[in-house]
C-alpha positions in Angstrom: -19.1 -21.2 25.3 -17.4 -19.3 28.1 -15.1 -17.5 25.6 -18.2 -16.4 23.6 -19.9 -15.1 26.7 -16.8 -13.3 27.8 -16.4 -11.7 24.4 -20.1 -10.7 24.3 -19.9 -9.1 27.7 -16.8 -7.2 26.8 -18.3 -6.0 23.6 -21.5 -4.9 25.4 -19.4 -3.0 28.0 -17.4 -1.2 25.2 -20.6 -0.3 23.4 -22.0 1.2 26.6 -18.9 3.3 27.2 -19.0 4.3 23.5 -22.7 5.4 23.9 -21.8 7.4 27.0 -18.9 9.2 25.4 -20.9 9.8 22.2 -23.7 11.4 24.3 -21.1 13.7 25.9 -19.6 14.5 22.6 -22.9 15.5 21.0 -23.6 18.0 23.7 -23.7 21.7 22.8 -20.2 23.3 22.2 -18.5 24.7 25.3 -18.9 28.5 25.4 -15.8 30.4 26.4 -15.9 34.1 27.4 -12.8 36.1 26.7 -11.6 39.0 28.8 -13.0 41.5 26.3 -16.5 40.0 26.8 -16.7 38.1 23.5 -17.9 34.5 23.5 -16.3 31.7 21.5 -17.8 28.2 21.0 -15.3 25.4 21.3 -16.5 22.1 19.9 -16.4 19.0 22.1 -13.5 16.7 21.6 -14.2 13.5 19.6 -11.1 11.8 20.7 -12.9 9.6 23.2 -15.3 8.3 20.5 -12.5 7.6 18.1 -10.5 5.7 20.8 -13.5 3.6 21.7 -14.3 2.8 18.1 -10.7 1.6 17.6 -10.8 -0.5 20.7 -14.1 -2.1 19.6 -12.7 -2.8 16.1 -9.5 -4.3 17.6 -11.5 -6.5 20.0 -13.8 -7.7 17.2 -10.8 -8.5 15.0 -9.0 -10.4 17.7 -12.1 -12.5 18.3 -12.9 -13.2 14.7 -9.2 -14.2 13.9 -8.8 -16.2 17.1 -5.6 -14.3 17.7 -3.5 -15.6 20.6 -0.2 -14.3 21.8 0.5 -17.7 23.4 0.7 -19.3 19.9 3.2 -16.7 18.8 5.4 -17.4 21.8 5.0 -21.1 21.3 5.8 -21.1 17.6 8.5 -18.5 17.9 11.2 -21.1 18.3 10.6 -22.0 14.6 12.3 -18.7 13.7 15.5 -19.9 15.3 15.3 -23.1 13.3 14.8 -21.2 10.0 17.7 -18.8 10.9 20.0 -21.7 11.6 19.3 -23.2 8.1 19.5 -19.8 6.5 23.1 -19.3 7.8 24.1 -22.9 7.0 22.9 -23.3 3.4 23.2 -26.5 1.4 25.6 -25.4 -1.3 25.2 -28.5 -3.3 21.6 -27.3 -4.2 22.8 -23.9 -5.4 23.2 -24.8 -9.1 19.5 -25.7 -9.2 18.6 -22.2 -7.9 20.6 -20.2 -10.5 18.1 -20.4 -13.4 14.9 -19.6 -11.3 16.8 -16.8 -9.6 17.7 -15.3 -12.9 14.1 -15.5 -14.0 13.0 -13.8 -10.8 15.4 -10.9 -11.3 14.4 -10.6 -15.0 10.7 -10.5 -14.1 11.3 -7.9 -11.4 13.4 -5.6 -13.5 11.3 -5.7 -16.6 8.0 -5.5 -14.8 9.2 -2.6 -12.7 10.5 -0.6 -15.8 7.3 -1.1 -17.7 5.1 -0.2 -14.7 7.1 2.9 -13.7 7.4 4.3 -17.3 3.7 3.8 -18.0 2.7 5.3 -14.6 4.4 8.7 -15.3 2.0 10.2 -17.9 -1.1 8.8 -16.0 0.1 10.3 -12.8 0.5 13.7 -14.5 -3.1 13.5 -15.9 -4.4 12.4 -12.5 -2.8 15.5 -10.7 -5.4 18.1 -10.0 -2.9 21.0 -10.1 -1.7 20.0 -13.7 -4.9 18.6 -15.2 -7.9 20.9 -14.3 -10.5 18.6 -15.9 -12.2 17.2 -12.8 -13.9 14.4 -14.8 -10.6 13.1 -16.2 -8.9 13.4 -12.8 -11.7 11.6 -11.0 -12.0 8.8 -13.6 -8.2 8.1 -13.6 -8.1 8.0 -9.8 -11.0 5.5 -9.7 -9.3 3.3 -12.3 -6.0 3.4 -10.4 -7.9 2.4 -7.3 -9.4 -0.5 -9.1 -6.0 -1.6 -10.4 -4.5 -1.5 -7.0 -7.2 -3.9 -5.7 -6.1 -6.6 -8.1 -3.7 -8.9 -6.3 -0.6 -9.8 -8.3 -1.5 -13.5 -8.0 -4.8 -12.9 -9.7 -3.2 -11.0 -12.5 -0.7 -13.9 -13.0 -3.6 -16.3 -13.3 -5.4 -14.1 -15.8 -2.5 -14.0 -18.2 -1.9 -17.8 -18.0 1.4 -19.2 -16.7 5.1 -18.6 -17.1 7.5 -15.7 -16.7 5.4 -13.6 -19.2 2.4 -13.7 -16.8 4.7 -12.9 -13.9 6.1 -9.9 -15.7 2.7 -8.5 -16.7 1.3 -8.9 -13.2 4.3 -7.2 -11.7 4.0 -4.4 -14.3 0.3 -3.9 -13.4 1.0 -3.8 -9.7 3.9 -1.4 -10.1 1.8 0.8 -12.4 -1.0 1.2 -9.8 1.3 1.9 -6.9 3.7 4.3 -8.6 0.9 6.3 -10.4 -0.9 6.7 -7.0 2.2 7.9 -5.1 3.5 10.0 -7.9 0.3 12.1 -8.5 0.2 12.8 -4.8 3.8 14.0 -4.9 3.1 16.1 -8.0 0.3 17.9 -6.1 2.7 19.0 -3.4 5.3 20.7 -5.7 5.8 24.5 -6.1 3.6 25.5 -9.1 5.3 29.0 -9.4 7.9 27.9 -12.0 5.2 26.0 -14.0 3.0 29.1 -14.2 5.9 31.3 -15.1 6.8 29.0 -18.0 3.3 29.1 -19.2 3.3 32.9 -19.0 6.4 33.0 -21.2 4.5 31.0 -23.9 5.5 27.5 -23.2 2.9 24.7 -23.6 1.9 22.4 -20.8 4.4 19.7 -21.7 7.3 22.2 -22.0 6.4 23.9 -18.7 6.0 20.5 -16.9 9.3 19.2 -18.2 11.3 22.2 -17.3 9.6 23.3 -14.1 8.1 20.2 -12.5 10.2 17.2 -13.5 13.3 18.5 -11.6 11.1 18.7 -8.5 9.5 15.2 -8.8 12.4 13.3 -10.3 14.0 12.3 -6.9 10.7 11.2 -5.5 9.8 9.4 -8.7 13.1 7.4 -8.6 12.5 6.7 -4.9 9.1 5.2 -5.7 10.6 3.1 -8.5 13.3 1.7 -6.3 10.8 1.0 -3.5 8.5 -0.9 -6.0 11.5 -2.9 -7.3 12.2 -4.1 -3.8 8.6 -5.2 -3.4 8.6 -6.8 -6.9 11.6 -9.0 -6.1 9.6 -10.5 -3.2 6.4 -10.6 -5.2 8.1 -12.4 -8.2 9.2 -15.2 -5.8 5.7 -15.6 -4.5 4.2 -15.6 -8.0 5.9 -18.9 -8.7 3.3 -20.5 -6.5 0.8 -20.1 -9.3 3.2 -21.2 -12.0 4.4 -17.7 -13.0 8.1 -18.9 -13.0 11.0 -17.9 -10.8 12.0 -18.9 -7.4 8.5 -19.5 -6.3 8.2 -22.8 -8.2 11.4 -24.1 -6.5 10.2 -23.0 -3.1 6.8 -24.6 -3.6 8.4 -27.8 -4.7 10.7 -27.9 -1.7 7.9 -27.1 0.8 5.8 -29.8 -0.8 8.5 -32.4 -0.2 8.8 -31.6 3.5 
């Protein structure tokens, strides 16, 4: 009860400070007179309001999650125990890990390749500087946003069990991430060479391939490698829902503890 009262009092105090700063921010802009006699209106800074909003949000989140630094310090010794076991592995168990490890790597590689390759044309169509059809651009970006909201675990459950489900879920996850990051990268490239190629009579595909691909290729490969790193970890976690790989072995070992 005391904790609830303390939290409520703190929240009320923060809201009061927020209201005061908001009132100051909504005042008329500050009028500055220059040496030449001209006047310039400088808007009031909103930094105070933003800071208070962040503090209120963090306070609310700490209360709702019952976050405690003391628990982190108390449980921190478990990290040392895990590290000790990590650097002193039980080699007799290694043969049982080889097959699920190979499945994990296969799911990661195949899912990453499928997702990255399929993301490239969609990213081009979702780039506003290449595709000038606002409806298509907006529609593709909404669809990509919806795809990114699907957790890989849910995708694995949708496509049943086994390594096939894990591969498809990884491909969908990679597709959403790479397409998002790539179309943002495409919109930052220099469009001069592209426009010059079109002026010489090249179609959009020829102009994009010759003028834009060399600019985005390093970034594209970087995004693919980044997703591959994430997919290796994700493929291990997917085993918890029966998608194959190391996750099944890890789940079994944790269940026996």
